[in-house]
OpenMM code with the backbone's topology and positions (N, CA, C; nanometers):
from openmm import Vec3, app, unit

residues = "MET SER SER LYS LYS PHE ALA LYS GLU SER ALA VAL ILE MET THR GLU MET VAL LEU PRO ASN ASP THR ASN THR LEU ASN ASN LEU MET GLY GLY LYS LEU MET HIS TRP MET ASP VAL VAL ALA ALA ILE ALA ALA GLN LYS HIS SER ASN SER ILE VAL VAL THR ALA SER ALA ASP ASN ILE SER PHE GLN GLU PRO ILE ALA LEU GLY ASN VAL VAL THR LEU LYS ALA GLN VAL THR ARG ALA PHE ASN SER SER MET GLU VAL PHE ILE GLU VAL THR ALA GLU ASP ILE PRO ALA MET LYS LYS VAL MET THR HIS ARG ALA PHE PHE THR PHE VAL ALA VAL ASP GLU ASN ASN LYS PRO SER ARG ILE PRO GLU LEU ILE PRO GLU THR PRO GLU GLU ILE GLU ASN PHE GLU GLY ALA LEU ARG ARG ARG GLN LEU ARG LEU VAL LEU ALA LYS ARG MET LYS PRO GLU ASP ALA VAL GLU LEU LYS SER ILE PHE ASN LEU ASP".split()
positions = [
    Vec3(10.5226, 13.3340, 9.7306),
    Vec3(10.5194, 13.1988, 9.6725),
    Vec3(10.3812, 13.1819, 9.5959),
    Vec3(10.3896, 13.1232, 9.4796),
    Vec3(10.2688, 13.0934, 9.4054),
    Vec3(10.1832, 12.9923, 9.4775),
    Vec3(10.0540, 13.0101, 9.4706),
    Vec3(9.9642, 12.9167, 9.5390),
    Vec3(9.9361, 12.7873, 9.4633),
    Vec3(9.9795, 12.7868, 9.3365),
    Vec3(9.9625, 12.6646, 9.2448),
    Vec3(10.0857, 12.6462, 9.1603),
    Vec3(10.1216, 12.5182, 9.1396),
    Vec3(10.2322, 12.4854, 9.0491),
    Vec3(10.1898, 12.3621, 8.9684),
    Vec3(10.2447, 12.3549, 8.8467),
    Vec3(10.2173, 12.2362, 8.7632),
    Vec3(10.3058, 12.1202, 8.8089),
    Vec3(10.2582, 12.0010, 8.7944),
    Vec3(10.3372, 11.8814, 8.8395),
    Vec3(10.4696, 11.8745, 8.7711),
    Vec3(10.4708, 11.9091, 8.6413),
    Vec3(10.5929, 11.8953, 8.5655),
    Vec3(10.7036, 11.9844, 8.6153),
    Vec3(10.6704, 12.0928, 8.6893),
    Vec3(10.7735, 12.1866, 8.7405),
    Vec3(10.8594, 12.1144, 8.8442),
    Vec3(10.8101, 12.0092, 8.9018),
    Vec3(10.8872, 11.9395, 9.0075),
    Vec3(10.9722, 11.8232, 8.9554),
    Vec3(10.9653, 11.7970, 8.8235),
    Vec3(11.0333, 11.6806, 8.7645),
    Vec3(11.1847, 11.6914, 8.7798),
    Vec3(11.2478, 11.5770, 8.8185),
    Vec3(11.3890, 11.5689, 8.8363),
    Vec3(11.4361, 11.4382, 8.7774),
    Vec3(11.5509, 11.4432, 8.7086),
    Vec3(11.6170, 11.3245, 8.6588),
    Vec3(11.7556, 11.3185, 8.7130),
    Vec3(11.7965, 11.2106, 8.7728),
    Vec3(11.9308, 11.1943, 8.8304),
    Vec3(11.9896, 11.0699, 8.7707),
    Vec3(12.1130, 11.0736, 8.7396),
    Vec3(12.1806, 10.9584, 8.6795),
    Vec3(12.3044, 10.9246, 8.7585),
    Vec3(12.3251, 10.7985, 8.7848),
    Vec3(12.4387, 10.7478, 8.8634),
    Vec3(12.4961, 10.6236, 8.7944),
    Vec3(12.6222, 10.5955, 8.8161),
    Vec3(12.6829, 10.4734, 8.7673),
    Vec3(12.7126, 10.3884, 8.8903),
    Vec3(12.6840, 10.2583, 8.8783),
    Vec3(12.7120, 10.1617, 8.9898),
    Vec3(12.8604, 10.1334, 8.9884),
    Vec3(12.9299, 10.1748, 9.0916),
    Vec3(13.0719, 10.1553, 9.1077),
    Vec3(13.0994, 10.0444, 9.2089),
    Vec3(13.2205, 9.9954, 9.2166),
    Vec3(13.2515, 9.8824, 9.3083),
    Vec3(13.2093, 9.9109, 9.4538),
    Vec3(13.2313, 10.0388, 9.4993),
    Vec3(13.1987, 10.0685, 9.6373),
    Vec3(13.0485, 10.0708, 9.6615),
    Vec3(12.9668, 10.0641, 9.5593),
    Vec3(12.8181, 10.0695, 9.5756),
    Vec3(12.7586, 9.9310, 9.5765),
    Vec3(12.8432, 9.8240, 9.5636),
    Vec3(12.7921, 9.6910, 9.5436),
    Vec3(12.8059, 9.6014, 9.6654),
    Vec3(12.7273, 9.4907, 9.6617),
    Vec3(12.7391, 9.3848, 9.7619),
    Vec3(12.8373, 9.2799, 9.7106),
    Vec3(12.8423, 9.1671, 9.7804),
    Vec3(12.9341, 9.0586, 9.7397),
    Vec3(12.8979, 8.9879, 9.6095),
    Vec3(12.7767, 9.0145, 9.5614),
    Vec3(12.7330, 8.9584, 9.4300),
    Vec3(12.7525, 9.0578, 9.3168),
    Vec3(12.8234, 9.1701, 9.3458),
    Vec3(12.8463, 9.2733, 9.2463),
    Vec3(12.7186, 9.3404, 9.1977),
    Vec3(12.6175, 9.3447, 9.2852),
    Vec3(12.4925, 9.4156, 9.2579),
    Vec3(12.4813, 9.5349, 9.3500),
    Vec3(12.4095, 9.6398, 9.2999),
    Vec3(12.3895, 9.7602, 9.3798),
    Vec3(12.3290, 9.7245, 9.5125),
    Vec3(12.3793, 9.7801, 9.6235),
    Vec3(12.3231, 9.7533, 9.7540),
    Vec3(12.1908, 9.8292, 9.7639),
    Vec3(12.0914, 9.7621, 9.8301),
    Vec3(11.9582, 9.8231, 9.8419),
    Vec3(11.9632, 9.9565, 9.9164),
    Vec3(12.0458, 9.9631, 10.0162),
    Vec3(12.0518, 10.0897, 10.0920),
    Vec3(12.1036, 10.2073, 10.0119),
    Vec3(12.1982, 10.1806, 9.9179),
    Vec3(12.2513, 10.2822, 9.8306),
    Vec3(12.1389, 10.3301, 9.7351),
    Vec3(12.0611, 10.2293, 9.6791),
    Vec3(11.9535, 10.2713, 9.5941),
    Vec3(11.8538, 10.3543, 9.6667),
    Vec3(11.8168, 10.3130, 9.7893),
    Vec3(11.7159, 10.3932, 9.8636),
    Vec3(11.7696, 10.5292, 9.8942),
    Vec3(11.9011, 10.5455, 9.9204),
    Vec3(11.9566, 10.6816, 9.9384),
    Vec3(11.9397, 10.7626, 9.8136),
    Vec3(11.9702, 10.7045, 9.6955),
    Vec3(11.9557, 10.7775, 9.5717),
    Vec3(11.8102, 10.8185, 9.5511),
    Vec3(11.7183, 10.7228, 9.5785),
    Vec3(11.5777, 10.7519, 9.5659),
    Vec3(11.5327, 10.8665, 9.6557),
    Vec3(11.5783, 10.8667, 9.7785),
    Vec3(11.5437, 10.9710, 9.8752),
    Vec3(11.5950, 11.1064, 9.8268),
    Vec3(11.7182, 11.1091, 9.7735),
    Vec3(11.7774, 11.2364, 9.7215),
    Vec3(11.6969, 11.2879, 9.6059),
    Vec3(11.6687, 11.2085, 9.5074),
    Vec3(11.5960, 11.2561, 9.3893),
    Vec3(11.4570, 11.2995, 9.4224),
    Vec3(11.3929, 11.2279, 9.5169),
    Vec3(11.2549, 11.2644, 9.5571),
    Vec3(11.2581, 11.3941, 9.6370),
    Vec3(11.3584, 11.4093, 9.7221),
    Vec3(11.3658, 11.5326, 9.8037),
    Vec3(11.3875, 11.6535, 9.7150),
    Vec3(11.4636, 11.6412, 9.6099),
    Vec3(11.4867, 11.7503, 9.5170),
    Vec3(11.3559, 11.7890, 9.4522),
    Vec3(11.2817, 11.6865, 9.4063),
    Vec3(11.1490, 11.7155, 9.3445),
    Vec3(11.0559, 11.7880, 9.4421),
    Vec3(11.0525, 11.7386, 9.5726),
    Vec3(10.9699, 11.8020, 9.6692),
    Vec3(11.0147, 11.9444, 9.7021),
    Vec3(11.1440, 11.9707, 9.7008),
    Vec3(11.1948, 12.1072, 9.7279),
    Vec3(11.1569, 12.1954, 9.6087),
    Vec3(11.1664, 12.1470, 9.4894),
    Vec3(11.1240, 12.2241, 9.3705),
    Vec3(10.9817, 12.2656, 9.3827),
    Vec3(10.8946, 12.1770, 9.4238),
    Vec3(10.7554, 12.2074, 9.4321),
    Vec3(10.7265, 12.3078, 9.5461),
    Vec3(10.7844, 12.2795, 9.6626),
    Vec3(10.7521, 12.3584, 9.7853),
    Vec3(10.8358, 12.4850, 9.8040),
    Vec3(10.9515, 12.4934, 9.7325),
    Vec3(11.0454, 12.6052, 9.7557),
    Vec3(11.0836, 12.6090, 9.9032),
    Vec3(11.1009, 12.4930, 9.9607),
    Vec3(11.1240, 12.4846, 10.1051),
    Vec3(11.2155, 12.3701, 10.1365),
    Vec3(11.2723, 12.3683, 10.2570),
    Vec3(11.3428, 12.2533, 10.3066),
    Vec3(11.2332, 12.1446, 10.3348),
    Vec3(11.2692, 12.0186, 10.2979),
    Vec3(11.1759, 11.9102, 10.3165),
    Vec3(11.2398, 11.7980, 10.3987),
    Vec3(11.1544, 11.7255, 10.4671),
    Vec3(11.1988, 11.6003, 10.5397),
    Vec3(11.1201, 11.4820, 10.4912),
    Vec3(11.1847, 11.3693, 10.4869),
    Vec3(11.1164, 11.2477, 10.4459),
    Vec3(11.0240, 11.1960, 10.5566),
    Vec3(10.8959, 11.1741, 10.5185),
    Vec3(10.7932, 11.1253, 10.6148),
    Vec3(10.7766, 10.9774, 10.5968),
    Vec3(10.7745, 10.9276, 10.4740),
    Vec3(10.7597, 10.7835, 10.4517),
    Vec3(10.8078, 10.7469, 10.3152),
    Vec3(10.8339, 10.6153, 10.3021),
    Vec3(10.8731, 10.5530, 10.1744),
    Vec3(10.7836, 10.4255, 10.1583),
    Vec3(10.7075, 10.4205, 10.0565),
    Vec3(10.6116, 10.3102, 10.0386),
    Vec3(10.6576, 10.2031, 9.9401),
    Vec3(10.6459, 10.0827, 9.9782),
    Vec3(10.6526, 9.9682, 9.8850),
    Vec3(10.7746, 9.9693, 9.7978),
    Vec3(10.8911, 9.9702, 9.8539),
    Vec3(11.0120, 9.9535, 9.7725),
    Vec3(11.0426, 9.8044, 9.7672),
    Vec3(11.0259, 9.7474, 9.6497),
    Vec3(11.0553, 9.6028, 9.6347),
    Vec3(11.1739, 9.5844, 9.5469),
    Vec3(11.2622, 9.4943, 9.5781),
    Vec3(11.3833, 9.4738, 9.4998),
    Vec3(11.3591, 9.3549, 9.4069),
    Vec3(11.2971, 9.3829, 9.2926),
    Vec3(11.2600, 9.2763, 9.1989),
    Vec3(11.3727, 9.2469, 9.0999),
    Vec3(11.4478, 9.3477, 9.0592),
    Vec3(11.5519, 9.3306, 8.9614),
    Vec3(11.6864, 9.3786, 9.0176),
    Vec3(11.7888, 9.2948, 9.0161),
    Vec3(11.9191, 9.3425, 9.0648),
    Vec3(11.9772, 9.4446, 8.9643),
    Vec3(12.0542, 9.5330, 9.0156),
    Vec3(12.1231, 9.6319, 8.9295),
    Vec3(12.2733, 9.6048, 8.9389),
    Vec3(12.3347, 9.5667, 8.8297),
    Vec3(12.4740, 9.5188, 8.8322),
    Vec3(12.5781, 9.6294, 8.8306),
    Vec3(12.6958, 9.5896, 8.8794),
    Vec3(12.8146, 9.6720, 8.8711),
    Vec3(12.8301, 9.7261, 8.7267),
    Vec3(12.8536, 9.8556, 8.7139),
    Vec3(12.8738, 9.9123, 8.5826),
    Vec3(12.7494, 9.9649, 8.5160),
    Vec3(12.6293, 9.9258, 8.5647),
    Vec3(12.5069, 9.9740, 8.5060),
    Vec3(12.4905, 10.1249, 8.5339),
    Vec3(12.4245, 10.1906, 8.4467),
    Vec3(12.3844, 10.3325, 8.4587),
    Vec3(12.2425, 10.3337, 8.5154),
    Vec3(12.2265, 10.3981, 8.6223),
    Vec3(12.0990, 10.4004, 8.6883),
    Vec3(12.0345, 10.5409, 8.6706),
    Vec3(11.9141, 10.5457, 8.6170),
    Vec3(11.8423, 10.6745, 8.5989),
    Vec3(11.7247, 10.6714, 8.6964),
    Vec3(11.7188, 10.7802, 8.7748),
    Vec3(11.6075, 10.7965, 8.8743),
    Vec3(11.5252, 10.9149, 8.8305),
    Vec3(11.3970, 10.8944, 8.8106),
    Vec3(11.3046, 11.0069, 8.7774),
    Vec3(11.2084, 11.0257, 8.8912),
    Vec3(11.1877, 11.1521, 8.9290),
    Vec3(11.0933, 11.1812, 9.0373),
    Vec3(11.0093, 11.3020, 9.0035),
    Vec3(10.8847, 11.2977, 9.0541),
    Vec3(10.7936, 11.4083, 9.0328),
    Vec3(10.6897, 11.4064, 9.1405),
    Vec3(10.6499, 11.5242, 9.1873),
    Vec3(10.5447, 11.5373, 9.2878),
    Vec3(10.4112, 11.4945, 9.2241),
    Vec3(10.3362, 11.4103, 9.2895),
    Vec3(10.2070, 11.3654, 9.2372),
    Vec3(10.0898, 11.4386, 9.2942),
    Vec3(10.1052, 11.4878, 9.4166),
    Vec3(9.9960, 11.5617, 9.4821),
    Vec3(10.0519, 11.6372, 9.6021),
    Vec3(10.0013, 11.7562, 9.6259),
    Vec3(10.0359, 11.8309, 9.7412),
    Vec3(9.9195, 11.8429, 9.8346),
    Vec3(9.9431, 11.8346, 9.9615),
    Vec3(9.8364, 11.8481, 10.0628),
    Vec3(9.8642, 11.9808, 10.1333),
    Vec3(9.8443, 11.9935, 10.2619),
    Vec3(9.8708, 12.1216, 10.3298),
    Vec3(10.0215, 12.1520, 10.3383),
    Vec3(10.0929, 12.0600, 10.4036),
    Vec3(10.2393, 12.0769, 10.4150),
    Vec3(10.3147, 11.9522, 10.3660),
    Vec3(10.2422, 11.8507, 10.3346),
    Vec3(10.3066, 11.7266, 10.2821),
    Vec3(10.2810, 11.7095, 10.1326),
    Vec3(10.3647, 11.6331, 10.0701),
    Vec3(10.3439, 11.5987, 9.9285),
    Vec3(10.3948, 11.4569, 9.9026),
    Vec3(10.3307, 11.3959, 9.8057),
    Vec3(10.3689, 11.2634, 9.7609),
    Vec3(10.4524, 11.2785, 9.6383),
    Vec3(10.5663, 11.1999, 9.6327),
    Vec3(10.6517, 11.2025, 9.5175),
    Vec3(10.6667, 11.0584, 9.4634),
    Vec3(10.6486, 11.0455, 9.3302),
    Vec3(10.6677, 10.9201, 9.2645),
    Vec3(10.8083, 10.9086, 9.2050),
    Vec3(10.8701, 10.7932, 9.2312),
    Vec3(11.0069, 10.7722, 9.1791),
    Vec3(11.0050, 10.6481, 9.0921),
    Vec3(11.0690, 10.6561, 8.9767),
    Vec3(11.0839, 10.5397, 8.8864),
    Vec3(11.2330, 10.5234, 8.8556),
    Vec3(11.2813, 10.4022, 8.8684),
    Vec3(11.4232, 10.3754, 8.8505),
    Vec3(11.4435, 10.2822, 8.7316),
    Vec3(11.5369, 10.3145, 8.6448),
    Vec3(11.5750, 10.2233, 8.5351),
    Vec3(11.7227, 10.1965, 8.5438),
    Vec3(11.7605, 10.0771, 8.5029),
    Vec3(11.9032, 10.0427, 8.4940),
    Vec3(11.9401, 10.0068, 8.3524),
    Vec3(12.0517, 10.0573, 8.3107),
    Vec3(12.0945, 10.0365, 8.1709),
    Vec3(12.2349, 9.9750, 8.1622),
    Vec3(12.2427, 9.8670, 8.0939),
    Vec3(12.3688, 9.8065, 8.0632),
    Vec3(12.4072, 9.8552, 7.9231),
    Vec3(12.4839, 9.9580, 7.9177),
    Vec3(12.5110, 10.0294, 7.7909),
    Vec3(12.5786, 9.9375, 7.6867),
    Vec3(12.6831, 9.8653, 7.7233),
    Vec3(12.7525, 9.7811, 7.6216),
    Vec3(12.6529, 9.6743, 7.5636),
    Vec3(12.5649, 9.6228, 7.6454),
    Vec3(12.4675, 9.5195, 7.5997),
    Vec3(12.3422, 9.5807, 7.5390),
    Vec3(12.3317, 9.7131, 7.5450),
    Vec3(12.2130, 9.7853, 7.4894),
    Vec3(12.0856, 9.7353, 7.5551),
    Vec3(12.0926, 9.7122, 7.6871),
    Vec3(11.9748, 9.6587, 7.7613),
    Vec3(11.9379, 9.7571, 7.8685),
    Vec3(11.8070, 9.7955, 7.8648),
    Vec3(11.7563, 9.8912, 7.9648),
    Vec3(11.6274, 9.8318, 8.0259),
    Vec3(11.6176, 9.8331, 8.1594),
    Vec3(11.5022, 9.7745, 8.2271),
    Vec3(11.4608, 9.8647, 8.3374),
    Vec3(11.3243, 9.8736, 8.3563),
    Vec3(11.2684, 9.9508, 8.4715),
    Vec3(11.2822, 9.8575, 8.5896),
    Vec3(11.3478, 9.9020, 8.6983),
    Vec3(11.3803, 9.8096, 8.8086),
    Vec3(11.2974, 9.8407, 8.9345),
    Vec3(11.2621, 9.9664, 8.9610),
    Vec3(11.1932, 9.9971, 9.0822),
    Vec3(11.0970, 10.1148, 9.0631),
    Vec3(10.9899, 10.1142, 9.1406),
    Vec3(10.8970, 10.2253, 9.1459),
    Vec3(10.8573, 10.2417, 9.2951),
    Vec3(10.8439, 10.3635, 9.3390),
    Vec3(10.7990, 10.3843, 9.4773),
    Vec3(10.7379, 10.5222, 9.4911),
    Vec3(10.6634, 10.5401, 9.6035),
    Vec3(10.6086, 10.6666, 9.6431),
    Vec3(10.6710, 10.7068, 9.7755),
    Vec3(10.7234, 10.8274, 9.7808),
    Vec3(10.7769, 10.8772, 9.9059),
    Vec3(10.6906, 10.9995, 9.9456),
    Vec3(10.6847, 11.0251, 10.0721),
    Vec3(10.6084, 11.1385, 10.1235),
    Vec3(10.7075, 11.2328, 10.1957),
    Vec3(10.6917, 11.3599, 10.1652),
    Vec3(10.7790, 11.4662, 10.2286),
    Vec3(10.6963, 11.5676, 10.2951),
    Vec3(10.7503, 11.6306, 10.3970),
    Vec3(10.6849, 11.7435, 10.4619),
    Vec3(10.7754, 11.8647, 10.4468),
    Vec3(10.7186, 11.9774, 10.4028),
    Vec3(10.7920, 12.1024, 10.3973),
    Vec3(10.7973, 12.1653, 10.5360),
    Vec3(10.9176, 12.2086, 10.5727),
    Vec3(10.9331, 12.2751, 10.7056),
    Vec3(10.9938, 12.4101, 10.6943),
    Vec3(10.9639, 12.4937, 10.7947),
    Vec3(11.0196, 12.6270, 10.7989),
    Vec3(11.1503, 12.6263, 10.8751),
    Vec3(11.2038, 12.7459, 10.9024),
    Vec3(11.3330, 12.7568, 10.9725),
    Vec3(11.3288, 12.7027, 11.1177),
    Vec3(11.2089, 12.6830, 11.1683),
    Vec3(11.1934, 12.6300, 11.3053),
    Vec3(11.1584, 12.4787, 11.3026),
    Vec3(11.1727, 12.4204, 11.1852),
    Vec3(11.1319, 12.2767, 11.1644),
    Vec3(10.9878, 12.2513, 11.1892),
    Vec3(10.9064, 12.3485, 11.1674),
    Vec3(10.7563, 12.3325, 11.1786),
    Vec3(10.7005, 12.3171, 11.0364),
    Vec3(10.6023, 12.2370, 11.0174),
    Vec3(10.5393, 12.2157, 10.8843),
    Vec3(10.4935, 12.3497, 10.8309),
    Vec3(10.5191, 12.3709, 10.6953),
    Vec3(10.4782, 12.4948, 10.6324),
    Vec3(10.3931, 12.4633, 10.5109),
    Vec3(10.3040, 12.5600, 10.4815),
    Vec3(10.2119, 12.5418, 10.3718),
    Vec3(10.2868, 12.5379, 10.2388),
    Vec3(10.2354, 12.4575, 10.1456),
    Vec3(10.3023, 12.4459, 10.0131),
    Vec3(10.1939, 12.4721, 9.9066),
    Vec3(10.2463, 12.5008, 9.7837),
    Vec3(10.1484, 12.5265, 9.6745),
    Vec3(10.0618, 12.4060, 9.6359),
    Vec3(9.9459, 12.4350, 9.5848),
    Vec3(9.8604, 12.3278, 9.5303),
    Vec3(9.9284, 12.2751, 9.4037),
    Vec3(9.9058, 12.1472, 9.3718),
    Vec3(9.9630, 12.0891, 9.2506),
    Vec3(9.8578, 12.0753, 9.1437),
    Vec3(9.8951, 12.1128, 9.0211),
    Vec3(9.8023, 12.0981, 8.9098),
    Vec3(9.8573, 11.9919, 8.8133),
    Vec3(9.7883, 11.8775, 8.8001),
    Vec3(9.8297, 11.7761, 8.7023),
    Vec3(9.7729, 11.8114, 8.5672),
    Vec3(9.8497, 11.7712, 8.4619),
    Vec3(9.8035, 11.8029, 8.3280),
    Vec3(9.7907, 11.6807, 8.2362),
    Vec3(9.8895, 11.5908, 8.2375),
    Vec3(9.8848, 11.4730, 8.1503),
    Vec3(9.7966, 11.3663, 8.2083),
    Vec3(9.7541, 11.2676, 8.1292),
    Vec3(9.6747, 11.1564, 8.1842),
    Vec3(9.7474, 11.0829, 8.2967),
    Vec3(9.8745, 11.0631, 8.2815),
    Vec3(9.9556, 10.9949, 8.3861),
    Vec3(9.9579, 11.0775, 8.5155),
    Vec3(9.9801, 11.2094, 8.5007),
    Vec3(9.9823, 11.2991, 8.6196),
    Vec3(9.8445, 11.2990, 8.6880),
    Vec3(9.7396, 11.3000, 8.6093),
    Vec3(9.6014, 11.3003, 8.6649),
    Vec3(9.5749, 11.1700, 8.7376),
    Vec3(9.6161, 11.0574, 8.6820),
    Vec3(9.6006, 10.9259, 8.7433),
    Vec3(9.6738, 10.9195, 8.8744),
    Vec3(9.8015, 10.9623, 8.8764),
    Vec3(9.8783, 10.9649, 9.0022),
    Vec3(9.8186, 11.0598, 9.1017),
    Vec3(9.7699, 11.1746, 9.0597),
    Vec3(9.7071, 11.2744, 9.1429),
    Vec3(9.5845, 11.2130, 9.2144),
    Vec3(9.5020, 11.1481, 9.1348),
    Vec3(9.3780, 11.0891, 9.1897),
    Vec3(9.4092, 10.9727, 9.2864),
    Vec3(9.5111, 10.8940, 9.2557),
    Vec3(9.5461, 10.7797, 9.3431),
    Vec3(9.6183, 10.8252, 9.4709),
    Vec3(9.6747, 10.9480, 9.4721),
    Vec3(9.7499, 10.9922, 9.5862),
    Vec3(9.6642, 11.0003, 9.7155),
    Vec3(9.5449, 11.0452, 9.7019),
    Vec3(9.4582, 11.0556, 9.8213),
    Vec3(9.4329, 10.9191, 9.8829),
    Vec3(9.4085, 10.8168, 9.7969),
    Vec3(9.3864, 10.6821, 9.8499),
    Vec3(9.5155, 10.6286, 9.9190),
    Vec3(9.6288, 10.6506, 9.8499),
    Vec3(9.7575, 10.6094, 9.9068),
    Vec3(9.7821, 10.6764, 10.0455),
    Vec3(9.7513, 10.8032, 10.0506),
    Vec3(9.7688, 10.8881, 10.1748),
    Vec3(9.6789, 10.8304, 10.2864),
    Vec3(9.5541, 10.8056, 10.2547),
    Vec3(9.4662, 10.7547, 10.3574),
    Vec3(9.5071, 10.6143, 10.4019),
    Vec3(9.5532, 10.5329, 10.3128),
    Vec3(9.6054, 10.4014, 10.3488),
    Vec3(9.7261, 10.4138, 10.4445),
    Vec3(9.8224, 10.5047, 10.4093),
    Vec3(9.9344, 10.5251, 10.4978),
    Vec3(9.8894, 10.5689, 10.6389),
    Vec3(9.7937, 10.6600, 10.6427),
    Vec3(9.7462, 10.7124, 10.7687),
    Vec3(9.6717, 10.6079, 10.8544),
    Vec3(9.5950, 10.5231, 10.7851),
    Vec3(9.5217, 10.4115, 10.8568),
    Vec3(9.6260, 10.3122, 10.9055),
    Vec3(9.7281, 10.2752, 10.8270),
    Vec3(9.8249, 10.1786, 10.8737),
    Vec3(9.9091, 10.2347, 10.9881),
    Vec3(9.9310, 10.3654, 10.9871),
    Vec3(10.0079, 10.4290, 11.0947),
    Vec3(9.9213, 10.4563, 11.2159),
    Vec3(9.7916, 10.4204, 11.2061),
    Vec3(9.6969, 10.4456, 11.3161),
    Vec3(9.6785, 10.5937, 11.3470),
    Vec3(9.6916, 10.6788, 11.2416),
    Vec3(9.6657, 10.8196, 11.2533),
    Vec3(9.5343, 10.8585, 11.1898),
    Vec3(9.4628, 10.7546, 11.1416),
    Vec3(9.3243, 10.7762, 11.0813),
    Vec3(9.2466, 10.6509, 11.1077),
    Vec3(9.1226, 10.6676, 11.1491),
    Vec3(9.0335, 10.5548, 11.1693),
    Vec3(8.9924, 10.5010, 11.0314),
    Vec3(8.9912, 10.3700, 11.0135),
    Vec3(8.9525, 10.3115, 10.8850),
    Vec3(8.8196, 10.3641, 10.8339),
    Vec3(8.7226, 10.3843, 10.9260),
    Vec3(8.5930, 10.4322, 10.8796),
    Vec3(8.5968, 10.5802, 10.8329),
    Vec3(8.7014, 10.6469, 10.8631),
    Vec3(8.7194, 10.7905, 10.8157),
    Vec3(8.7858, 10.7952, 10.6783),
    Vec3(8.8459, 10.6830, 10.6340),
    Vec3(8.9182, 10.6785, 10.5087),
    Vec3(8.8183, 10.6699, 10.3932),
    Vec3(8.7514, 10.7777, 10.3609),
    Vec3(8.6466, 10.7780, 10.2588),
    Vec3(8.6899, 10.7209, 10.1242),
    Vec3(8.8165, 10.7553, 10.0839),
    Vec3(8.8671, 10.7135, 9.9515),
    Vec3(8.8900, 10.5660, 9.9475),
    Vec3(8.9046, 10.5004, 10.0598),
    Vec3(8.9343, 10.3565, 10.0618),
    Vec3(8.8047, 10.2728, 10.0648),
    Vec3(8.6953, 10.3319, 10.0936),
    Vec3(8.5711, 10.2532, 10.1069),
    Vec3(8.5341, 10.1772, 9.9784),
    Vec3(8.5569, 10.2393, 9.8653),
    Vec3(8.5256, 10.1684, 9.7424),
    Vec3(8.6129, 10.0491, 9.7157),
    Vec3(8.7405, 10.0529, 9.7652),
    Vec3(8.8312, 9.9418, 9.7511),
    Vec3(8.7852, 9.8245, 9.8344),
    Vec3(8.7423, 9.8528, 9.9587),
    Vec3(8.7073, 9.7451, 10.0489),
    Vec3(8.5552, 9.7235, 10.0603),
    Vec3(8.4761, 9.7968, 9.9780),
    Vec3(8.3294, 9.7797, 9.9809),
    Vec3(8.2760, 9.8038, 10.1255),
    Vec3(8.3189, 9.9173, 10.1820),
    Vec3(8.2749, 9.9496, 10.3166),
    Vec3(8.1496, 10.0321, 10.3249),
    Vec3(8.0828, 10.0584, 10.2103),
    Vec3(7.9619, 10.1385, 10.2133),
    Vec3(7.8455, 10.0670, 10.2689),
] * unit.nanometer
topology = app.Topology()
chain = topology.addChain("A")
for resn in residues:
    res = topology.addResidue(resn, chain)
    for name in ("N", "CA", "C"):
        topology.addAtom(name, app.Element.getBySymbol(name[0]), res)
């Protein structure tokens, strides 16, 4: 396995159409169905980066700001933003398109974390990630802060050890 991979190598685009079985009583896409699609597209991106089976460790800040209507075409884009030892952060962006109305809107963004596992379900090492574009570099740099925040909130890291968060909270 290569010890380094470019961020773009993990990019995945998945397209779905909202069908009646996917909707709630208001004829909008059910949140659970969208989260399932987000988990699938993000897992594929994580597998492409790690060349390994992956498990979902966390899903951050999924807010349902825009409903997605019956008949809309949903495009989910995912890409690994940073790789750690065995875990990686994946950014997902969701857009909904009403093709007859020629209307397209970005509806959701989220960060998921995955852990690569071996055949014994033990964490396995993954390649380092190399960002290239300004957006990839920005996501890469922010990933460490987001990771430390997740660890502090999960009580797996002491706030005073979260070095990347100190500038946000002026803890120096």
